[in-house]
C-alpha positions as MATLAB code, in Angstrom:
seq = 'XXXXXXXXXXXXXXXXXXXXXXXXXXXXXXXXXXXXXXXXXXXXXXXXXXXXXXXXXXXXXXXXXXXXXXXXXXXXXXXXXXXXXXXXXXXXXXXXXXXXXXXXXXXXXXXXXXXXXXXXXXXXXXXXXXXXXXXXXXXXXXXXXXXXXXXXXXXXXXXXXXXXXXXXXXXXXXXXXXXXXXXXXXXXXXXXXXX';
ca = [
    -190.110  -56.411  -45.499;
    -188.026  -56.089  -42.321;
    -186.418  -59.428  -43.163;
    -185.477  -58.190  -46.659;
    -184.057  -54.946  -45.220;
    -181.916  -56.884  -42.733;
    -180.552  -59.189  -45.442;
    -179.770  -56.203  -47.685;
    -178.019  -54.365  -44.835;
    -175.936  -57.449  -43.962;
    -175.026  -57.883  -47.649;
    -173.772  -54.268  -47.831;
    -171.726  -54.709  -44.658;
    -170.121  -57.920  -45.916;
    -169.418  -56.400  -49.325;
    -167.905  -53.304  -47.686;
    -165.614  -55.345  -45.428;
    -164.534  -57.539  -48.298;
    -163.674  -54.554  -50.474;
    -161.639  -52.947  -47.665;
    -159.595  -56.107  -47.239;
    -159.116  -56.714  -50.945;
    -155.642  -55.695  -52.153;
    -155.413  -52.927  -54.692;
    -152.495  -51.987  -56.868;
    -151.849  -48.923  -54.721;
    -151.972  -50.862  -51.437;
    -149.654  -53.578  -52.760;
    -147.121  -50.962  -53.803;
    -147.313  -49.266  -50.383;
    -146.993  -52.607  -48.600;
    -143.627  -53.234  -50.295;
    -142.001  -50.060  -48.978;
    -142.375  -50.938  -45.266;
    -141.018  -54.407  -46.022;
    -137.809  -52.817  -47.331;
    -137.612  -50.590  -44.262;
    -138.092  -53.595  -42.017;
    -135.253  -55.388  -43.788;
    -133.030  -52.344  -43.307;
    -133.945  -52.220  -39.626;
    -133.213  -55.917  -39.217;
    -129.819  -55.428  -40.869;
    -129.172  -52.457  -38.588;
    -130.104  -54.521  -35.533;
    -127.727  -57.300  -36.612;
    -124.878  -54.804  -37.000;
    -125.749  -53.239  -33.652;
    -125.787  -56.701  -32.045;
    -122.344  -57.452  -33.524;
    -120.980  -54.194  -32.086;
    -122.535  -55.035  -28.705;
    -121.002  -58.521  -28.755;
    -117.631  -57.010  -29.695;
    -117.807  -54.852  -26.563;
    -118.082  -57.988  -24.420;
    -115.092  -59.564  -26.116;
    -112.967  -56.469  -25.587;
    -113.915  -55.813  -21.941;
    -110.927  -55.189  -19.689;
    -111.735  -58.262  -17.577;
    -111.758  -60.596  -20.603;
    -108.859  -62.738  -21.799;
    -108.461  -65.190  -24.666;
    -109.612  -68.680  -23.752;
    -106.044  -69.973  -24.127;
    -104.764  -67.596  -21.436;
    -107.419  -68.398  -18.816;
    -106.567  -70.886  -16.082;
    -109.727  -72.747  -15.126;
    -109.331  -74.573  -11.839;
    -112.690  -76.261  -11.352;
    -112.991  -79.926  -12.202;
    -116.592  -80.180  -13.377;
    -118.749  -79.896  -16.484;
    -119.291  -76.166  -15.896;
    -115.638  -75.364  -15.251;
    -115.851  -72.087  -17.245;
    -118.722  -70.780  -15.085;
    -118.622  -68.995  -11.744;
    -119.701  -71.461   -9.077;
    -122.170  -68.942   -7.599;
    -123.611  -66.757  -10.362;
    -122.784  -68.795  -13.475;
    -120.977  -65.962  -15.269;
    -118.354  -66.881  -17.856;
    -114.953  -67.068  -16.133;
    -112.966  -66.334  -19.289;
    -115.009  -63.197  -19.858;
    -114.425  -62.021  -16.276;
    -111.028  -63.622  -15.799;
    -109.042  -60.639  -14.509;
    -111.304  -60.425  -11.440;
    -111.400  -64.211  -10.910;
    -110.842  -65.721   -7.462;
    -110.622  -69.321   -6.259;
    -110.722  -71.227   -2.983;
    -110.970  -74.782   -1.745;
    -114.125  -75.764    0.144;
    -114.354  -79.261    1.640;
    -111.562  -80.455   -0.666;
    -113.232  -79.099   -3.824;
    -111.768  -76.163   -5.774;
    -114.285  -73.432   -6.520;
    -113.660  -70.613   -8.969;
    -115.489  -67.298   -8.748;
    -115.893  -64.506  -11.298;
    -115.109  -61.915   -8.631;
    -114.448  -61.141   -5.001;
    -118.190  -60.418   -4.795;
    -119.084  -64.085   -5.388;
    -116.292  -65.258   -3.064;
    -117.773  -62.962   -0.398;
    -121.180  -64.550   -0.984;
    -119.753  -67.936    0.082;
    -118.064  -66.360    3.110;
    -121.364  -64.744    4.111;
    -123.042  -68.164    3.802;
    -120.593  -69.559    6.358;
    -118.354  -71.485    3.955;
    -114.811  -72.129    5.234;
    -112.570  -71.097    2.356;
    -109.076  -72.533    2.258;
    -106.180  -71.373    0.096;
    -107.990  -68.346   -1.442;
    -106.360  -67.024   -4.598;
    -106.901  -64.184   -7.070;
    -105.729  -63.559  -10.623;
    -102.823  -61.126  -10.922;
    -103.920  -58.725  -13.665;
    -100.351  -58.380  -14.971;
     -99.314  -62.043  -15.268;
    -102.812  -63.624  -15.435;
    -101.618  -66.209  -12.889;
    -103.318  -67.040   -9.618;
    -101.624  -65.623   -6.517;
    -102.400  -65.834   -2.802;
    -104.980  -63.162   -1.875;
    -102.960  -62.225    1.211;
     -99.968  -61.036   -0.853;
    -102.082  -59.253   -3.491;
    -102.431  -55.498   -3.855;
    -106.018  -54.650   -4.793;
    -106.817  -51.458   -6.693;
    -110.370  -50.690   -5.561;
    -112.670  -48.171   -7.227;
    -110.782  -47.600  -10.484;
    -112.468  -46.314  -13.635;
    -112.320  -49.842  -15.071;
    -115.639  -51.611  -14.806;
    -116.226  -53.910  -11.843;
    -117.533  -57.470  -11.928;
    -120.797  -58.086  -10.029;
    -120.271  -54.723   -8.325;
    -120.251  -51.049   -9.189;
    -116.939  -50.715   -7.360;
    -114.145  -52.407   -9.304;
    -111.509  -54.524   -7.575;
    -108.395  -55.619   -9.501;
    -105.480  -57.487   -7.895;
    -101.748  -57.319   -8.576;
     -98.781  -59.334   -7.296;
     -96.521  -56.278   -7.528;
     -97.061  -52.988   -5.720;
     -95.395  -51.236   -8.677;
     -97.948  -52.749  -11.095;
    -100.791  -51.714   -8.784;
     -99.428  -48.154   -8.655;
     -99.103  -47.967  -12.455;
    -102.697  -49.172  -12.851;
    -103.844  -46.694  -10.196;
    -102.007  -43.822  -11.915;
    -103.831  -44.564  -15.170;
    -107.281  -45.585  -13.921;
    -107.584  -44.214  -10.378;
    -108.768  -46.068   -7.284;
    -107.152  -46.869   -3.960;
    -104.660  -49.599   -3.162;
    -105.812  -52.020   -0.455;
    -104.838  -55.402    0.904;
    -107.239  -58.349    0.648;
    -108.975  -57.719    3.970;
    -109.769  -54.112    3.057;
    -110.943  -55.124   -0.439;
    -113.120  -57.786    1.197;
    -114.623  -55.163    3.521;
    -115.569  -53.078    0.460;
    -117.012  -56.175   -1.262;
    -119.182  -56.886    1.797;
    -120.792  -53.466    1.321;
    -122.595  -54.940   -1.728;
    -124.548  -57.224    0.581;
    -125.783  -54.632    3.060;
    -129.483  -53.918    2.713;
    -130.363  -50.377    1.806;
];
């Protein structure tokens, strides 16, 4: 009798589970509504992703690929030698230097400073002039430090200009202080101090 009761109880449990999992007309109809909502959400995410990607393309630091001068002679010539960031995307803060006869290109003064901190001897350091998009000697550049324009690899932005007048115009519109290379480098070194 106990054996029969156990088999009956197990049969009811199995039948109950099977009926709960069986689709009904009502459940099928309800299941279709979330699918539509999911599709809408996926579409929304795609549109949001497109807007996000558009922001990267229109960042102040970014230039068209045709306007960027890439100086490195290697397979990853469009990548910062230290952090790997896209040099075209962060072109207006780009720096370069020669180390042991090899030209290195950096996305920013931050990554150039990283090599200096590692003891690298940098020769012929250059920076992109924001106005002309050409490389100029860092020692003749006027850096606008701490403007409202976003920085690269640092919360404190650093943009270089060949002309003091151009630096002043940029400063008038976006704020910041005008420094020479050594002072801009001092500010960049602050990023590496432990807190």
